[in-house]
C-alpha positions as CSV (number, residue, x, y, z in Angstrom):
1,M,-0.4,0.3,0.1
2,G,2.9,2.6,0.8
3,A,4.3,1.7,-2.6
4,A,1.4,2.5,-4.6
5,T,0.7,5.5,-2.6
6,A,4.0,6.7,-3.3
7,V,4.0,6.0,-7.3
8,A,0.6,7.9,-7.2
9,A,1.9,10.8,-5.3
10,V,4.8,10.7,-8.0
11,G,2.7,10.5,-10.9
12,A,0.5,13.5,-9.3
13,L,3.4,15.6,-8.8
14,L,5.2,14.6,-12.3
15,A,2.1,16.0,-14.0
16,L,1.3,19.7,-12.1
17,T,5.2,20.1,-13.0
18,G,4.9,19.6,-16.1
19,S,8.1,17.2,-15.6
20,G,10.0,15.7,-19.0
21,S,10.5,12.1,-17.2
22,P,9.2,9.4,-18.7
23,L,7.7,8.3,-15.8
24,R,4.9,10.9,-15.9
25,G,2.6,9.3,-18.1
26,P,2.7,5.6,-16.3
27,C,2.7,7.2,-13.1
28,T,0.2,9.8,-13.5
29,L,-2.0,7.0,-15.3
30,F,-1.5,4.7,-11.9
31,F,-2.3,8.0,-10.2
32,L,-5.8,9.1,-12.3
33,L,-7.0,5.5,-11.5
34,A,-5.7,4.6,-7.9
35,A,-7.1,7.7,-6.4
36,P,-10.8,7.5,-7.3
37,A,-10.7,4.0,-6.8
38,A,-9.5,4.4,-3.3
39,A,-12.1,6.8,-2.4
40,V,-15.1,4.2,-4.4
41,A,-13.3,1.9,-2.3
42,A,-13.9,3.2,0.7
43,A,-17.5,4.0,0.2
44,L,-18.2,0.3,-0.7
45,R,-17.1,-1.1,2.9
46,G,-20.4,-3.6,2.7
47,L,-19.2,-5.7,-0.4
48,D,-16.9,-8.5,-0.4
49,P,-13.5,-7.6,-1.6
50,Y,-13.5,-8.9,-5.1
51,A,-16.6,-6.8,-6.1
52,R,-15.3,-4.0,-3.8
53,T,-12.5,-3.7,-6.2
54,L,-14.3,-4.0,-9.4
55,A,-16.7,-1.5,-8.7
56,A,-14.3,1.0,-7.1
57,L,-12.0,0.3,-10.6
58,A,-15.4,1.3,-12.2
59,G,-16.5,4.4,-10.7
60,S,-12.7,5.1,-11.2
61,V,-12.8,4.9,-14.6
62,V,-16.4,6.6,-14.8
63,L,-15.0,9.6,-12.7
64,N,-12.3,10.2,-14.9
65,M,-14.4,10.3,-18.0
66,L,-17.2,12.5,-17.0
67,V,-14.5,15.1,-15.4
68,A,-12.7,14.6,-19.5
69,Q,-15.9,14.9,-20.6
70,G,-17.0,18.5,-18.6
71,M,-13.9,19.9,-19.5
72,L,-14.0,19.1,-23.4
73,A,-17.8,19.9,-23.5
74,V,-17.1,23.8,-21.7
75,H,-13.4,24.1,-23.9
76,R,-11.3,23.9,-21.5
77,W,-9.1,20.7,-21.2
78,S,-6.1,20.8,-19.7
79,V,-4.3,17.9,-18.1
80,H,-3.2,20.1,-15.0
81,G,-7.0,20.9,-14.7
82,G,-7.7,17.3,-15.1
83,V,-5.6,16.0,-12.5
84,I,-6.6,18.9,-10.2
85,A,-10.3,17.9,-10.7
86,V,-10.1,14.3,-10.2
87,T,-8.0,14.9,-6.9
88,A,-10.7,17.2,-5.6
89,L,-13.4,15.1,-6.1
90,S,-11.9,11.9,-5.0
91,L,-10.8,14.0,-2.0
92,L,-14.4,15.2,-1.7
93,L,-15.7,11.6,-1.9
94,L,-13.5,10.5,0.8
95,L,-14.2,13.1,2.9
96,W,-17.9,12.3,2.6
97,V,-17.5,8.6,3.6
98,L,-15.6,9.8,6.6
99,L,-17.8,12.2,7.8
100,R,-20.6,9.7,7.1
101,K,-18.6,6.8,9.2
102,S,-18.3,9.4,12.3
103,E,-21.5,9.6,12.6
């Protein structure tokens, strides 16, 4: 779990800084799939592990596609904006799960 978090953090950092590193693409893709998947998986605590993993990955793809479609619809597509939007939505979902759990 720690290595995956580190790779995702490096991916976000490389994408936001505009680095020319050859690791930018794969690490950013991993971040864009892992961040929303972790948030969705946290929301689906009641499912068995396989179903939760499948649903979290599907939710991650859906979130990324909605962000991309929304940005393209308003003619504001950018890599930085996409990474920031996916990060913000993932954090909001995770925050919602944490607040719901504390009640």
